[in-house]
C-alpha positions, 0 to 999 in steps of 0.5 A, a space after each residue: 500500500 502506498 505511504 501517500 493516501 489517495 485524495 479526492 478531487 478538490 475544486 478551488 473555485 475561487 482560484 480556478 484550480 483543480 488539484 488531483 494527486 495522485 488519483 488515476 484518470 482514464 480515457 473514456 474507453 478505459 483502454 490504454 493508449 500510447 503517449 504522443 512521441 513514445 518510442 515503438 517497441 521494436 527490436 533494433 529501435 534506438 531507445 538508449 539514453 543519447 539516441 532518442 529525439 522525439 517529443 510530444 510538443 503541439 501548438 495549435 495556435 495560428 502562426 506568428 504575427 509580424 511586427 509593424 514597420 513602425 515597431 521595426 524602426 523603433 527597435 532599430 533606434 532603441 536597441 542594438 539587437 532585436 529578434 521578434 516573438 510570435 506575437 509581434 513584440 520583441 523577443 530579445 532586445 539589447 537596449 541602447 543605454 544612451 536612449 534610456 532614463 538612468 537612475 542608479 538608485 532606483 528599484 529594479 522593478 521600477 526600472 523595468 516597468 519604466 522601460 516598458 512604459 517608455 517603450 509601449 509603442 515598441 511592445 504594443 502595450 496600452 497605457 498603464 499596462 506595465 504597472 499592472 504586471 505581476 512581479 514574478 521575481 526580483 533579485 540581485 544578480 552580481 553587479 546588477 539585478 534580475 527582474 521577471 514581470 508577468 502580463 495579465 489579460 483583462 485581470 487574468 494572469 498569463 499561464 503560458 508566455 506573457 513574460 518579460 525578463 530584464 537584466 538591469 545594471 546601473 539603473 538601465 536595462 542591459 538585456 530584455 527577453 519577452 513573450 509579451 503580447 501587444 494589448 488587445 481586447 480582453 479574453 472572453 470569460 471561461 464557460 467550461 468546467 475544470 473537469 471537462 478541461 481535464 477530460 479533454 487534456 487526458 484524451 489528447 495525451 492518451 494517458 489511460 492512467 495518469 496521475 493528474 497533479 493540477 488544473 488551473 485557470 488563466 489566460 493564453 495569448 494568441 498571435 492573431 487576436 485576443 488572449 483566450 481563457 484557458 486551463 493549464 492541465 498537468 498530467 504525469 503517468 505512463 509506465 516504466 517503459 515510457 514515462 509520460 508527462 504533459 502540460 496542456 492548455 485547453 480553451 476554457 470555452 471550447 475545450 480545444 487543445 491550444 498547446 501541449 508541452 512534453 515534460 519528459 527529458 531523456 540519473 541517530 541525531 547525526 544521520 549518515 549515508 554510504 554513497 559512491 561520490 562519482 561511481 563504483 570501481 571503474 573495473 566493475 569489481 565488487 570492491 566497495 569504494 563508498 564513503 560515508 557522508 553525515 550531518 556532522 563530521 565525525 571520525 569515519 565520516 568523509 564529508 558533512 552534508 546538510 540542506 542548502 536551504 535550511 541547514 537541516 538533515 537530508 532525511 528530514 522535512 517540516 515534520 521531522 526525520 523520515 528515517 528512510 530515503 525521503 526528506 524535504 528535497 527528495 524522495 527515492 523509491 523502488 519501482 521494479 514493476 509497472 504500478 499502473 501509471 503511478 509516478 513513484 515507487 512503492 517503498 523507500 529504503 529500509 527504515 533505519 531507526 538510528 538514521 544510519 543509511 549504510 546498507 550492504 552493496 554486493 554489486 549483484 546486478 553485475 556479478 550475476 550478469 543481469 540475471 532477473 533472479 536477483 530481485 527474489 534473493 535476500 540481497 534484492 539487487 542491492 536495492 537499499 544501497 541504490 535508494 540511498 545513493 540516488 537519494 543522496 545524489 539528488 540532495 547533492 544536486 539540490 544543494 549545489 544548484 541552490 548556491 548558484 541561484 536555483 532556490 525557492 524563489 526561482 522554482 526549485 524542488 522542495 516539499 516545504 518552501 517556508 516563506 522563501 517563495 515558490 509553491 512548494 509541494 514538489 520535492 524530486 521523486 526518484 525511482 530507482 531500478 525503474 522497471 527492473 523486474 519487468 524490463 530486459 525482455 523483447 520487444 524493445 527491451 523496456 526499462 533498460 539503458 536509459 534515464 529520464 526526467 519529467 519536469 512539470 511546472 512549479 508546485 508539481 513534483 518532478 520525477 526521475 527514472 533511473 534504470 538498470 543497464 544491460 546488453 541489448 542486441 543491435 542497440 546497446 552493449 555495455 556492462 550489467 550495471 545500475 544507473 543509480 550509482 553513476 553520478 554523471 547520469 543522475 546529475 544529468 537528469 536532475 539538470 533537466 529539472 534545473 534548466 527546465 525550471 529556470 528558463 521561461 518562468 515557473 510554468 514553461 520549459 524548453 521548446 524546439 529542436 535547438 532548445 531541446 539540444 541545449 536542454 540536453 547540453 546543460 544537463 551534461 554541463 551541470 553534471 560534470 561541473 558538480 563533479 569537478 568542483 567537488 573533486 570527484 572523478 567519474 569513470 572516463 579518459 578525462 573528467 568530462 565523459 558523461 556515462 562512462 560507468 554505465 556504458 563502459 566507454 571511457 572515451 566518450 560515454 553516452 555521447 559521440 564526444 568527450 565534452 573537452 574533445 569535440 570538433 563540433 560547431 554551429 554549422 554541424 546542426 543535424 549532423 548525426 544520422 537521425 537529423 535534428 537529434 537533441 543529444 547529438 546536437 546538444 554536443 555542439 552547445 557543450 563544445 561551445 560552452 566548454 570553450 567559454 569555460 576554458 577561456 574563463 579558467 585561463 583568465 581567472 585561474 583554476 584555484 585549489 581544491 579547497 577553494 573550489 569546494 568553498 565556492 561550490 558550497 557558497 562560502 565564497 563570493 563568486 567574484 572571488 572564485 576560479 574561472 569555472 565557478 564564474 562560468 557556471 554562475 553565468 550559465 545559471 544567470 543566462 537561463 533566468 534571463 530568457 522569458 521563453 524556452 523556445 530559444 535558438 543557440 543564437 538567443 542563448 549566446 546573447 543571454 550568456 553575454 548579457 549575464 556577464 554584463 549584469 553580474 560581472 559588469 561586462 568584464 569578459 564580453 570580448 573573451 566570450 565573443 571570441 570563444 563563441 565565434 570559434 564555434 560558429 556563433 560569431 557576430 553573423 550567426 543567425 537562426 530561423 527560430 528554435 527548430 532551424 536545422 540549417 542555421 547560418 554559422 559565423 566564425 567572426 568576432 567583433 572583438 578580434 582581428 579576424 583572419 580572412 581565408 579565400 577558397 580557391 577553385 580547383 584546377 578544373 574550375 569546378 565549384 568546391 565548398 568549405 566546411 568548418 569541422 569534421 562533417 560535410 553531410 548535413 552541415 552548412 558550408 561557410 564558403 564556396 566557389 560557385 557563382 550561382 550561390 549567394 555564399 562568398 568564396 571567403 570566410 572570416 574567422 577569429 584567430 585559433 586552430 580549426 579543422 576544415 573539410 573541402 568538398 567538390 563534385 568530382 573531387 570528393 572530400 579532403 580534410 585539412 587542419 590549420 591555425 589562423 593568425 590575427 589579421 591573416 589573409 590567405 588562400 585555401 587551395 583544394 587538392 586537384 586530384 580528381 575522384 575517379 569514382 565520381 559519377 559527375 566525372 562519368 563513373 557508374 555503379 552496378 551490383 547489389 542493393 539499392 541507391 547505387 549511384 548515391 555511393 559515388 555522388 561525392 557526398 556523405 549525405 546519401 548512401 548505398 544499402 543492401 538488405 538481406 542475409 548474408 551481408 558478407 559478399 555484398 558488393 558494388 562495381 564502379 566503372 571509373 571515370 575515363 576510358 583508359 585504365 586509371 592508377 589508384 593508390 587511395 580510396 575513401 569510404 564513409 559509413 555515416 548513416 543518413 536519416 531514415 526515410 521511413 523509420 516506422 517501416 524500417 527501424 532495424 535496417 537504419 540502425 548504426 549497427 548496419 554500417 560497414 565495418 570491414 571491406 575489400 577492394 578488388 580491381 578489373 581492367 577491361 582494356 586487357 579483355 576482361 569482362 568487368 561485369 563479372 565478379 570472377 574477373 576481379 582480383 583482390 588488391 586490398 583488405 581493410 583492417 577488421 575494424 576499419 570503422 572502429 566502433 566498440 561498446 556501447 554502440 557505433 557513434 558518428 565519429 566512428 563512421 564518418 569518412 576515412 581514407 585507406 592507402 591501397 597498393 598502387 593499382 591500374 584498373 578501369 573498374 573497382 569493386 568494393 565488397 563487404 566483409 562485415 557490418 558492425 553487427 556481424 563484425 565487431 567482437 564487442 557485439 557478439 556472443 552471450 554477454 548476460 544471464 537474462 534468459 528472456 533474451 540474447 545479447 548476440 547481435 547477429 541472432 538477436 537482431 536479424 534486421 541489423 545483421 541482414 543489412 549493410 550501408 556505405 555512404 560514400 566511396 571515392 578513389 584517388 591516384 594518391 
């Protein structure tokens, strides 16, 4: 029986709020429905953390209303930067200081209201409207202040948008972000009862068993007319495989769905806890390397810990100690089984009257190789140790982020907020070993190799699900470990709640593809920074690997790249195989932010471990802290300065620079601009909203002596393109030599070291590296060697499979595929350009997969595991009379290494599969054949054989995932003289 009693529906008519928690709600038919955006349960579908990309966001409101010509003119007079929101008002504005009234002693709220009143015509506001706005937050931010105001419509406060955030310093507004709507007629009053709005939202979400947390009445602005009276309905439910959470806005007169937001983001008197500060031993042994944390440091206690808000013990709330894994900031419960949509498990850790949470740990899940029988043993898969660790780590993230400004006033997660602001009643719920007993079986292997966070608005408890990890055929190959012990994953998931609450006010979160990518990135950044500041070293080749313990991959963990070793930049948006993908694209923002962090450390130093810890504990002012602490404080501030969660990387760049202006007086603005520019977010970077998959990069800084590089045409005057970074497919070129395109043949770059790709039709791709100096003017000359296997030069392709001509089209963005077993021996014959035998000394292949044409119809064959791994090159010369249409006429000239595309556990990544060059013995031929020996599924030893003791499934890729074993793909084949 649940500890928390079920409560009846309570209607609060005076406020228009309906509270139901956690009473089950079903659809009209009572039949279960798949939540919008839920992953299909198909063997071979990517469902591991780091590979998911779908969401259930819906906005049924009309499109954007553009600003008037007068507003555009006013913005040009009064600001240096402006972007417009969907309502026809400024979304981002960097105001000019010389056209504002300045009163350094004035209250920041008065400065904010005064600015809006002085600029009513720019925002389309009626006289007196700013004075009627609600003050949501007003607080200091270093040398300046942060203010958030909320709009109302006819006396009804906005539930969605209608916000303005201000960065204020020295009596003037230095930055403004808004989702304000111009003043129009008042909304018509509500006629729909709250329960009907609840039913409409439930039916739309398809949640047969939803734990409904809140229904409340307010207003939702519309781009094309007056705001609508609407109900905000928060639903949290789903099952252990597909947890679901939605905030829906239902028209309070018609019952129509206006907007739906997906909330799921895919880690005694002196109580003491035994914990893994980062993760268990890196060698996965049973050596217990836990340490003891306690309220008051005594002998044997490694660290004193207490809540940052009240200085109390973690296991206590306003009523006293729970004597288990529950307290004011969090509650960790076991959730082995499907609880009919319940959002939290049945039991906390075993009660400890002495408050000594020091349970045995035997590493049972790893030692028994994922055997589900462990749940029925006396040790119960070390569940009490897992609960204790998850509970402690959630408290650590709560306390660390509290000192950075994630407090009650800015909508953090606590059961009791006291008198400090916010709504309270929303301590973090942590489900340990979620779906542990029922997961691990096909189809889809639910509840494995993942973690997720559901973050509802302020006042509704968020939930994280931590899963067990296990080898899955053709999808994931890591160790049998418990995610409840990997702090990089726990911190990542809690990070979703931090950024989701800080951005866009108390009721909204991130929205859009680029925003979703930055959501993932911020979670990675928060996790590694927490670990770094306290001196905890997670498993990995460096300290900046996320998920190195749960994945077994010390090089890059769950990502394509270690945060500190990434080649990505803003021109690479949508580079990975599924196109716009929040985890892969999030690595672009991570690489950029890491460069900013590095630059601030170079300026302000790294400090001693003691100083790092003093800053992390909030015992030292941030202005006296090392560069990394100044950087992470700036990150938190930049989130608060965004009134909307529908932001692009360019928007977040501007908010970051504004945060430095407000808190540090702009001391680091040139440094920030130079770091952003080197990752493609320079002064000319632009994006057509948060969903733009083809944004405009810029590598020029307004604070640097930029270099100018000119791309020269090749010898044949055939157009060539220049890319910054390692990727050509789905990336945006920065220069080309084609007079038919608007792109120039020059590019400006802030000084620094860069990687380039030069690509041209008929000439394949060439990678270059060079350092550009301040003010340098130089020319990049592409190689003149032709791609003898280019169809543009007359080469043709024949053989097995489909899309043969895509194999020889000079781009990784398309590719060849052969479906059906066996993959070994599948081949393509290429009749080389020219009529005479050609000398070939080098070939290039790419196994980078393109986005699936129809992922629902063909999920398995689009898997990363279908990419080629080992191949042969054979040659034929028709000039000698051989019939090069016959495979028998070819002689083998080259066999690649067995790991030519060297993916290992847990799965192939984009960096494993992108274009590689192979020297072959000098060969004269009119035809070449590329013949497959293995794909990743059939050729990698890491994906073969039995790797667990779960009798419900096999881990062997070839037998456990036939769809991956019976398909092979090559994106590009190129041949050169040398």
